[in-house]
C-alpha positions in Angstrom: 8.9 38.7 -16.8 9.7 39.4 -20.5 13.1 40.9 -19.4 13.9 37.8 -17.4 13.1 35.6 -20.4 15.3 37.8 -22.7 18.2 37.5 -20.2 17.9 33.7 -20.1 17.8 33.5 -23.9 20.8 35.7 -24.3 22.7 33.7 -21.6 21.9 30.4 -23.3 22.9 31.8 -26.6 26.3 32.9 -25.2 26.9 29.4 -23.7 25.9 27.7 -27.0 28.2 29.9 -29.0 31.0 28.6 -26.7 32.8 31.4 -24.8 36.3 30.1 -24.4 37.4 32.0 -21.3 35.9 34.0 -18.5 37.2 37.4 -19.8 35.6 36.7 -23.2 32.4 35.7 -21.4 32.5 38.9 -19.4 32.8 41.0 -22.5 29.9 39.1 -24.2 27.8 39.5 -21.1 28.5 43.2 -20.9 27.5 43.6 -24.6 24.3 41.7 -24.0 23.5 43.7 -20.9 24.0 47.0 -22.6 21.9 45.8 -25.5 19.1 44.9 -23.1 19.3 48.3 -21.4 19.1 50.1 -24.8 16.1 48.1 -26.0 14.1 48.1 -22.8 14.7 51.9 -22.2 
């Protein structure tokens, strides 16, 4: 449950920050995913 909320918050943050293209969005999403994996361990 908490993980789902974190993912939603991160995704909304990425959209708000304004990703300009799909490749940039993919890189940001990959960074966010790896950050989640490191912190949820």
